[in-house]
Each structure stands twice: as C-alpha cells, then as structure tokens.
N, C-alpha and C positions, 0 to 999 in steps of 0.2 A: 239644366245641366249638358254639361263637358263631354262628349258621348265616349273621349280615352277614360272614362273613368266608372261608364258602366260596365256591368255583368250581361251575358246574355239574357235571362231575365229582368234586369233593368232597361236593356232595349228592348224586349219585345212589348212591356208593358206599357213606353214610352210612345212603341208605335200604337198599340193598340188605342191608349188616350188620343193620337195623331188624326185616331179614324172616328173616334167619336166627334171629335171638335169637325172636323170635314164632314159629319150627317148632318149638323146641327144648322137650321136652314135661316137665311140671314131672318128673313120676315120675327125670328124669334125674337131675335137681337134687336130690331128695331122694337116690336112690340112690346119687349121689359124694360128699353129705356123713356119707353111712353105711358110705362105704366098702363095699358092693356093688359099685359098678362100681367098677374097678382104676382102668383109665385106657380117656380117653371116644373111642374110635377112631370108634362111629359117627358124634358130632360133629366131627370132623373129615374123617370123610371127606363130609360133607354140606359143611362147609368151602369145602373144594376144591372138589368138583360144584359149587360156584357162584363159584367164581374169588375167596374172598374172601379167602386166605392168600398173602401175602406181596406185595401188591398193586402195592410201591412197585421191584419187578426188576423187569427188560427182559419185554418178551412173548416173545421168542423162548425164553426159560427157562421160563414159565405163569405169568411177573408179569402188573401190566397197563401198569407206567410210570408211576406216579405218583406221590405226595411225600408229604414225611416227611408233608405237615398231615392227606393224603389217611387216613394209617395210624395217627397217632394219631385221626384220626376214626374208624375202625371199631376201635379198641382202645377207647375210652370205650364205648362200641356192645357190642360184646361182653363186657369187662368186668362190664355190670348185670345178667349170666347170674348171676354169681358170682364172682368175682377168680379161683378155682382155673380156670376158663374160658378169662380171659383169658391163664393162665401157662404152659397148656398148649399154645392160641391160637399164643401167640410166641415161646417157647422154638423151635422146629421150624422154622418157617413165618418166624420176622423175625431168631432170635439166632443157628440155626447154621445156615439161608439166610444172611444177608449174608454171615457168615465164607468162604463155600463161594464166592459171586456175587465178592467183593472178592480173592479170595490162590485160590481154586482154577481147577481145567485146564477145559478147555474138557471133558470125558471126565469127569469130578467133577460138572460145570453137570449133562450130559446123565443122568448115574447117580444120582447125587442130591438135584440142585434139584428138574430138572423133576416125578419122581412127588409127592415132599414136597406139593409144590403144587396137585398135583390129587389130595391126601390118597388115594394110595396108598401111599407110605411116610411113618414117622412117626421125629422124630428127638430126640437130647436131647443137651444139652450137659453134660461132666461135668470141674470145675472144683477142687467144694470134696473136701475130703480129711479123715478122720477127724482128725488133727494140723493143723489148716490151711484155716482159710476163707477170710477176707481180707488173709493172707501168699501171694499170687498165686508168689510165688518159691518159695516154698518145703515145694512138692510133692515129695511122696519116691517118689512113681509113677518107675518107670522104664520106659525101651526103650532097648533095646542090639538097635546094629545087626549083625546076620546077614549085611549086602549086597543080595539083594531084598528081603527081610524086614527087620521088627524083632519083636524077640522082648518083649510089654507086659507087665510085671507092679504090681502096686499097687493100691490101693480110693480110690473116688469115694464121698461118699454126699450124704444129701437133694438128689440127685437128682430131680427131676422127667420121668417120664418114662422112668423106670429099667424100672418092669414094661411098658409097652406101648410102644419103640421099636423101629426095626428095626437103627438104628445109633446110634453117639455121636461126639460132639467132644471128644476127648481129652485132654488138655495131660500129657506127660511126661517126666520127667528125659531127655537123650539126651546132653549132657555135663556129670555134675555137678563139674566139674574148673573148668567157664569160669563169668567171673561170669554173674549174674543174668540178665541181660535175654539170656544167648547160650547159656544152659545148656538151655533147655525147645524142645520141637516139640510142633506141634499136629499129631491123628491125625484118619481117618476110619475108624472103629471098627466092623465090620459086626456083628451079635448073631451069636453064633457059638458053637466051638470053645472054653472056656478063660474063657468070658464071662456072671459070673454075678449074678441080682441073687439077695442074700446078705441080707436084711430087709428089707421094708417099712413105712416107719415110722406110728407110732399117730401122726396132724399132729392138735395140736389145731385145727383150722381147715384149709382148701384142703383138704380130702380128694379124692378123684378121682382126681389126678392120678398114679397110681402112682410119687410119691416115693420111694425108696429106695436101699439099701447096692448099689452096685457092684463087681465082683471081678473083678481080671482076673490072671487065674493064667496065665501060659508061651502067650499068645494071640500067634500071626500076624500082623502086618501088614503087608500086601503095600505094598511102597517106595512105588507110583503112589499110595498114600494117603494121603500125607506130604500136609495143607495148610500150602499156602505151602512158605517153604525147611526143611531140617534148620537144627535149632536157632533157628529166627525162629520160636516160637510167640509171645513178645511181642509181634511184628505183630500177632498174629492178634487179639489182645485187648486192646491199642489201639484200635483198629475198633471188636469187637465190643461197647466200654464205651457204645457209644454208643448200639444199639439195647435192651441188654441195658438200661439207664437209663430211657431218654427214654421207650422203650414203658412200662416200671415205671410210672412216674410217670401218662402219659396213664388206663394201665387202671385204674390207680389209683380215678379220675373216677370211672369207670363204675361202681367195684363200690362205693363212695360213696351214688352217686343215687340207688338204690332206698332207701336209708335216709331222706332223708331227702323223698321221694316219702313213703314211707309215712306217714312220723311227721307230713308235712304234713298229707296226708289225716286220720290219727286226731284231732289237733288239730283242724280240726276240723267235727268231728262229736260229742266225748267232750264231754261235761259233769260238772261241778263246782259245786258253790258256786252252781246258777241259772245258770251261763252257760257259755258250747261255751270249754272251756279256751282256743284260740288270742287269748284275749281280756284273758285275762293280761300282763302284759309277761314273765313269769319264762319263762314258757312261747316268746312269740311271740318276744323279745329273742333265744331260742335256735336257735330255726329260719330266724329272719334270719341271722344267724352266719355256718350253718350254708352258708348262699346262699350268702351276702358269701366265706367261703372257697373252697365249687366257682367260683366266677364268679374270683377272682383266680388260682387254678390253675388254671383254665383261657386264662386269661391268659399267663401264664408257658408254659404246652405249648404256643402257637399261637408264641411271641417265639421258644422256642428251638428250636420247628419249623423257621421263617424262616433262624434263626442257622448254623442245619448244613446249610439247602438251598442260602445265601447265600455257604459254603464260607471262612466269615471264619476271623480267626486260632484254632489246633487250641486251644490252650493259652483261653484264651477260651470258646468252644465244652466244652471240660471243665470250665470251671466254674459256665455256665449251665449245662449236664445237671445236672451236681452238686447245685446250688442246687433247680436240678426236681424231681431226684431227694426231696431231703432235705422241701423246701418242701410239695411236695404229699403225700406219704404223711404227712403227719405233720397237714397241715389236711385230710384224708379221714377221716383218725382217729378225730381230733376233732370234724369234724362226726358219722360214725356217731356216737360218743357223746354227741352233742346229741340225737342223735334218741333212739336210747335213753334218755334223760335225763327229756324232757318227756313220753312215753307210759309213765314208771313200770313199775309189777313187769310189765303185760302184754308190756312187748318183750324181757323176761328167760327168755320162753320160748318155745316153737317155733309158740304161735299165730300169730306175725310171725315174718317174714323179718331183723327188722332182730337178733337173736341171734348168728347165724350171717354175717350180713357183718358186725358185732363182732370174732367171731372169726376170719375169714377176714382181714380189713387189721390184724390184729397180724402178719403177716408182712410187712408189704408193706418198713416200714422196718428191716428185718430183713437181705432178700433181694438178691438182685444187689449188694452192697456195702452194708454198713450206714451208717447218717445218721451213724456218729460218726469214718467214714473218708468221706463226703461233707464232712462238715464240714471234714479236713483238708483237701482236696483245695480246697476253696473256700477259707480260710486263706491255704496257701497259691500259688495264683493270685490273688489277690486280692492278697496283697503284693509280687507279683513283679509284678503290672501296675502298682502303684501307685508301686515307683520305677523302673519303664521310664517312666512317664507324667512324672515331677518331674523326670526326667535329663533330659526333652525338651525341657524348659520349653516344653511345647504350652500349657499352663495357669496362670492366675491363681495366685499363691502365697498360697493362702489363710489361710495362718496368721499372717500379718502384719499380717491386717487385725483389727487389735484395740489398743486406746489405750496399752497398755502393753503391746505387740509384741518392745520395742526395751528393757524394764527388765534393768538391769547385771544380773543376780548370779541371775538369776530361772529360769531355763531350764536346769535341771539333769540330766543323763541319766546319768551314772557314781556 
C-alpha cells in the first residue's frame, strides 16, 4: 500500500505485520518449500497472538474492527514471506472467517471465529472437486438430511490446509432436483470420523500449506453446523468471492515485491562490460516496468478496497474485484519474470529466492477463480453496465461525434 493513503491505524497494523514478517525464521520458509513443514501452525499461532488475523472483523469476535484497506496492507506484508504464507493466513482468517461472520449464528462465531482469530484453531475452505473447479454448481458432494444431522459424502481437492485444519467450510448438494442456485448447502465440518486426507499434492510451488484431497465418508454434520440456510450456499459463495479474490490480489503484490527488491539490489552491484548492469537500458527498463506494474497494482487494490467499503452497486464491485484479481496477478507474474530475466542464470538457482517466487506466483492466476473466469465476469458486467448507462441517457452519445456518423448504408450490423 502507499504510505500516503494510509491513516494512523492502517500504518500501525502495517508495521505490526512487518514485525511478524521479521519474526519468521528463515528455516521455516525453507522447510515449507521442501515440504518438511506440512502446515505452518506455529506461524498462524504467532499471528493470532499478535492479533493480526482477521483485522476487519468486530472486536467482540476477536478482530480489530478495521477496514479493507488495512486488510490489504496486512496481506501485502505477509505475502513478502512467500505466497503460501499469505494463502494460509488468508484462507482461514479471511475466507472462512468472513463467511461465518456474515452468515453464521452467534454460537458459530463463538465456537469457530474467536479461537480461529486467536490462532488456536485452523480452518480450510472446501469448494473444488475432482470433477469441477470453476463450475461451482457442478459439485457432486452430497449431504442427505437425516433430521438432526446431515450425512455428508464426497471429495474435495486442492484444499489449502487439508493437512492442518481443525474444521472445514464445505459446499455440498442437498437438493439435486432444484435449480442450481437452490441446490447447495454450506456446512461447518469438524475434523473427525469420516473426514480423511487421502492425498497431499506435490506442488510446483506454494508448498507447506497442507494442500490435499479431502474425502468425506458418511460424516455426520449436526444441523446446527449449517452455515446460513439449508439450500442457501449460493448466498455464502457470493459474499465469499469478495475476500477470496480481492485478498488474493492484495497478497500477490507482496509475494512479487521481494523479486523486484532482490533484482534491484543485484543489478546495482553486478558488473558486465566494465560497468554496473543497471546502466544498460535492457536491464533498467525491465526493473522500471516491474516497479510501475506493482505501483499500478496497489492503485487498483486501494481503489477496489474503497469501493467495497463504500458499498456501491454490487455488480460493479463484482467487476472491479475481477479486474483487480486478473490485472494484479498477471502484472505481478510479469514483474517477477522481469526480475529473473535481468539477473540471468543465477536467478534460476536457489542462491536467490527469485526462482521460488516465480514458481509460487504461477498459482495466482489459477486459484480462487481462474483469470479466464475473471474475464468472463468483467465482460458480462461491463456490457450490462454499458447498456444501462446508454439506456439512461445520462451521458453524451459519443458514437455520433464523427464527420460521417450519419452516412447512409454504412453502419451495417447484420
């Protein structure tokens, strides 16, 4: 975030996040990337002790009552440790927590939110299935209503935190015959009998977050663990897409930032052809592009955070969040690639952390809704917004500002 746009509270929590980042030992980062640490409970416990988890949420449930700008600031700083640190930080304390705060009962908040924000419990979101990722309504996991409880069966995969979470936010079909929007229910499922981690993925990057396949076999989920209303998962999903995609975008900036900083330092010292290589435009221009892209990303994030806080038209927010997720993730990948390019072969080794950053960032444009899905949403909402504005007559008809705008027989559309 830009310092000059932050108030005192936002600057304070940013600095607290930076202190947490300093606390993390180098060996934890290395052990996570080597899959020696399967899930960083110690990191989340420390974040909880420092009251940095879920800073947006009400104080009565353990949050700090701050806003989206503060959250984005914290997410960027946590991301500098590595993308996976921000992933596990956000999945529980932002995604799952957000759903319970907005849709849960006070009893659910007391049981699940308060200890989560203290770093005493860990949570994971279970949406993607072996037969479907972006197709939310294509879920095949089922939960049969047995009166006092639901009987849950099915599989979820690519679940960050599968290895370490104490409870899971799970979407399952409860009325297969209903229209898609009314067919799913969201549940809070405790780790216990019938909940199995069947497989841990050998990931290209973002290791150490306990990503795995979860299998549910005749799991009894108490009725009081329905989140929201029965057959009302679509309501939960819609609100969760805000923290899921906006949070993802914010933390991606942090994950890319070290690559730029490392490359800036390297190119300020490395010499070739008798001079420091940042004197060559082929190098300095790539650094300048990376810096420009990260600043542009911050501008997009800050603006979108303000839009969410202002509670503007939700369709417009949906477009802006999709734009933020797509633009920021792709721009950050470009910035990291620029950093690797100007450093040359040494950046392709583990002498510097740039190779890990590049590997980790490849996930950014895939998860929480692929960037192709973001493009679909942007296009849909932009066309809809354009037509509404045109029909309202609120703005000038710019199409007519051409010399031959009325030329007969030239504007052919069919």
